[in-house]
N, C-alpha and C positions, 0 to 999 in steps of 0.2 A: 295653866288657865288664870283669869284673873281670879276665879273662886278659888282655887288654891294658894295664888301667892297673896291676898289680901290678907289675910290672918298672918301670915311671916313678916308683913310691916304693921301691925297692929290695926288694920282697917277693915271694919264691918263689911260685911257684904250678906245681908241677909236674903232669904230666897226674894225673890221677884226683884232685887235689887238692878238698878241700871247699870250696867258693866260698864257702858262707856264712861259713866260718873266715876265707878270704882277705881277703873283703869287709870283716868286720869290722877285718881287720888295717889296711886302707887307710882305713878312717874315723878309726881310731886316729890313724894317720900324719897324715893331715890336721889334726886336732885338735891333735897336737903342734906344727906348722907354724904353724897358726894363733897358738897362745899363743906361741912363740918368738917372730913376727914382731909381736907384742902388737897383733894384729887385734881391731878391736872386735865384738862381736856387736849385733843388731839393738836387743837390750834398751839395749846401751851406747851405740847411736848416737840413741837418744832416739826410736825408732820405736815407736808403739803396738803392741801384741800382737794388736790385730784387724788389722795389716799381713799376719799370716800366712794368714788367711782372704781376704782382698782377693786377695794375690798367687797364691795357688794357684787361685782362681776366674778370675783374669784368664788365668793360663797356659791351665788347661781348656776356657778360650771361643776361643782361637786356631783360627782355622777351618783351621790348617794340618796341624793332628793328624787331620783326615780321610783325608790321603795316607800317613800312619804305618802301617805294617801292623800293629806292636804297639804301641799308645798307652800311658804310664804309667799308672797307678791314681790315678786323680788324687784319691780321698780318701786313699790312702798320701801321696800328696806334701805335702797339705796336714799332715796328721801329721808328716810328717818337716820342714816347714816351722817348725811349733811348738815342735818337738823342739831346732832350731836355736837358736831365739829368743835363749835367754838362756845357751848355752854358751859 
């Protein structure tokens, strides 16, 4: 959860904080770390953009999701993978 991740990245998450704002700060911090480490994105690694759809589909069809009380929104996951493709 955002509340648990925030301190790991040195981000304050006081009681009553807007978790969307805190979540955005976490994403920004991860982006900073990736750039600092010169971590290549999927495009730079030579993966075709079609990999994003394939990865999302493979994740979604994992049978273990049947026991997860609140599985992710797999369409949103697919969109996020696409957004990360060339970040």
